[in-house]
C-alpha positions as a printed Julia matrix, in Angstrom:
190×3 Matrix{Float64}:
  -3.72  -20.5    23.68
  -3.06  -17.0    22.34
  -5.51  -14.35   23.42
  -5.54  -11.27   21.22
  -5.54   -8.01   23.14
  -6.78   -5.42   20.66
  -5.54   -1.88   20.95
  -6.28    1.11   18.77
  -3.23    2.56   17.02
  -5.26    4.76   14.72
  -8.82    5.55   13.74
  -8.77    3.14   10.81
  -7.74   -0.29   12.15
  -6.94   -2.0    15.39
  -4.12   -4.52   15.36
  -3.5    -6.93   18.14
  -0.68   -6.74   20.65
   2.77   -7.09   19.06
   3.67  -10.03   21.33
   0.55  -11.92   20.28
   1.23  -11.2    16.62
   4.89  -12.24   16.95
   3.72  -15.5    18.52
   1.5   -16.27   15.53
   3.31  -15.02   12.44
   6.75  -14.41   11.08
   7.39  -11.82    8.39
  10.26  -11.95    5.92
  10.98   -8.34    4.9
  13.2    -9.5     2.01
  10.45  -11.33    0.1
   7.34   -9.99    1.86
   6.04  -13.42    2.88
   4.18  -14.15    6.11
   4.46  -17.61    7.66
   2.38  -19.21   10.39
   4.45  -20.12   13.44
   3.99  -23.37   15.29
   1.69  -23.05   18.28
   3.18  -24.53   21.4
   0.37  -24.78   23.95
  -0.11  -28.49   23.31
  -3.9   -28.18   23.13
  -5.8   -30.33   20.64
  -6.8   -27.29   18.58
  -3.2   -26.08   18.4
  -2.0   -29.55   17.43
  -4.55  -29.6    14.6
  -3.51  -26.08   13.57
   0.15  -27.12   13.54
  -0.52  -30.19   11.39
  -2.38  -28.06    8.83
  -0.71  -24.65    8.85
   2.5   -24.37   10.91
   5.45  -23.18    8.81
   3.22  -22.58    5.79
   2.55  -19.32    3.99
  -0.16  -17.21    5.65
  -2.84  -15.24    3.88
  -5.01  -15.28    0.81
  -5.6   -12.97   -2.12
  -8.43  -10.48   -1.72
  -9.61   -8.06   -4.4
 -11.08   -4.75   -3.32
 -14.49   -4.21   -4.91
 -13.95   -0.43   -4.82
 -10.46   -0.08   -6.28
 -10.24   -3.47   -8.06
  -6.76   -3.94   -6.61
  -5.59   -7.2    -5.07
  -3.72   -7.61   -1.82
  -2.94  -10.29    0.77
  -5.26  -10.64    3.76
  -4.49  -12.76    6.81
  -7.28  -13.98    9.06
  -6.35  -14.12   12.74
  -8.87  -15.27   15.35
 -11.71  -14.66   12.9
 -10.66  -11.12   11.89
  -9.11  -10.29    8.53
  -6.02   -8.04    8.44
  -4.24   -6.56    5.43
  -0.77   -8.09    5.32
   0.92   -4.81    4.41
  -0.42   -3.29    7.64
   0.74   -6.29    9.68
   4.21   -5.81    8.19
   4.48   -2.4     9.87
   3.51   -3.85   13.25
   5.89   -6.82   12.92
   8.73   -4.47   11.92
   8.13   -2.5    15.14
   6.83    0.58   13.33
   3.83    2.72   14.13
   0.79    1.77   12.12
   0.35    4.43    9.4
  -2.95    5.87    8.22
  -2.26    4.27    4.85
   0.37    1.99    3.41
   1.66    2.8    -0.06
   2.99    0.02   -2.28
   5.64    1.9    -4.25
   5.31   -0.4    -7.28
   1.47   -0.32   -7.13
   1.39   -4.09   -6.63
  -0.69   -4.86   -3.54
   0.68   -8.41   -3.55
   4.29   -7.21   -3.12
   4.79   -6.82    0.64
   8.58   -6.59    0.61
   9.57   -4.05    3.25
  11.48   -2.02    0.64
   8.21   -1.67   -1.34
   6.09   -0.4     1.57
   5.88    3.19    2.7
   4.0     4.9     5.51
   1.55    7.32    3.97
  -1.67    9.28    4.21
  -4.18   10.04    1.46
  -2.5    13.31    0.42
   0.96   11.76    0.29
  -0.35    8.61   -1.37
  -1.8    10.71   -4.2
   1.8    11.47   -5.21
   2.26    7.83   -6.19
  -0.89    7.15   -8.16
  -0.36    4.98  -11.23
  -0.94    6.29  -14.7
  -4.62    6.09  -15.6
  -5.58    3.58  -18.31
  -7.25    6.44  -20.2
  -3.97    8.4   -20.36
  -3.13    8.98  -24.01
   0.1    10.97  -23.62
   2.13    8.52  -21.55
   2.85   11.29  -19.02
   0.89   11.64  -15.79
  -0.73   15.06  -15.46
  -0.31   16.09  -19.1
  -3.24   15.95  -21.51
  -4.47   17.62  -24.68
  -7.03   20.38  -24.01
  -9.28   20.32  -27.1
 -10.92   23.72  -26.62
  -7.62   25.54  -26.0
  -5.72   23.38  -28.51
  -2.84   23.22  -26.09
  -1.17   20.74  -23.75
  -2.63   21.12  -20.26
  -0.57   20.35  -17.15
  -2.17   19.46  -13.81
  -0.98   18.1   -10.48
  -2.07   17.64   -6.87
  -0.75   20.19   -4.36
   0.35   19.68   -0.74
  -3.26   20.09    0.44
  -4.53   17.35   -1.87
  -6.18   19.82   -4.25
  -5.81   19.62   -8.02
  -3.88   22.56   -9.46
  -3.59   23.77  -13.03
   0.05   24.33  -13.99
  -0.74   25.94  -17.32
  -1.31   25.19  -20.99
   1.49   24.92  -23.5
   1.85   24.78  -27.27
   4.82   22.41  -26.96
   4.3    18.92  -25.51
   7.93   18.7   -24.29
   7.56   22.0   -22.41
   4.4    20.64  -20.73
   6.25   17.46  -19.71
   9.13   19.55  -18.35
   6.76   21.7   -16.25
   5.14   18.58  -14.79
   8.54   16.97  -14.03
   9.77   20.1   -12.26
   6.6    20.22  -10.16
   7.0    16.54   -9.2
  10.61   17.1    -8.2
   9.82   20.24   -6.18
   6.95   18.65   -4.25
   8.4    15.2    -3.65
   6.49   12.91   -5.98
   7.7     9.32   -6.16
   9.74    7.9    -9.01
   7.86    4.74   -9.95
   4.61    5.92  -11.51
   4.27    3.69  -14.57
   1.08    2.02  -15.66
C-alpha cells in the first residue's frame, strides 16, 4: 500500500512525495487530464480500488466560495489537492506560490495553460471585470473629471494612476504601452 510522506515545498500547501504521487496518478500535459493508476499491492482494498477507479479520470469539480471560480480537486488519502498544483509536481517542477491559468479557466489544466506565479504577478492576468463598460482593462470614464482615466498595477502590486485623457484611444494606447513595458499577459478577455 502507498504511504504518503508529506513534505513542505512552500508555506501554502504540502504535496506528497513525487514517487508516491507518480505511483497513484498519471498526468497528460496535452489535455490536462489526471488518471488513476492501477494499484499493484494485491491487497483487497487495492483490488476494490482498481475495479472502481483504475484507468479512470481522477478528480471532481469544486467551486471556490470566495472567488466563485471552478477547478478540479483530487482527493488522495483523504486530503484534497488542486489538480493544477499536482500538475507542477508531476511535471517535476517546484511548487509555485500560485498557479495562474492563462485562459482564466480553472478547469483547463493543460500544461501550456499553467504558469508559475505569485499574487503580484498573477494580478497581471486578471480577467476583465463584469462591470467594465469600456471593453478595455484599466480604462474607465471619470465622471467628475469628464475624462478617460487609466490605471494599472505596478511591480509592487500597488494600483497606479496613469493619467486622464480627453481621447479614449489615447487612454487605451497608454494602458497598452504600460502592459507591454511591465510584462502583462496577452489573454485578458472576459
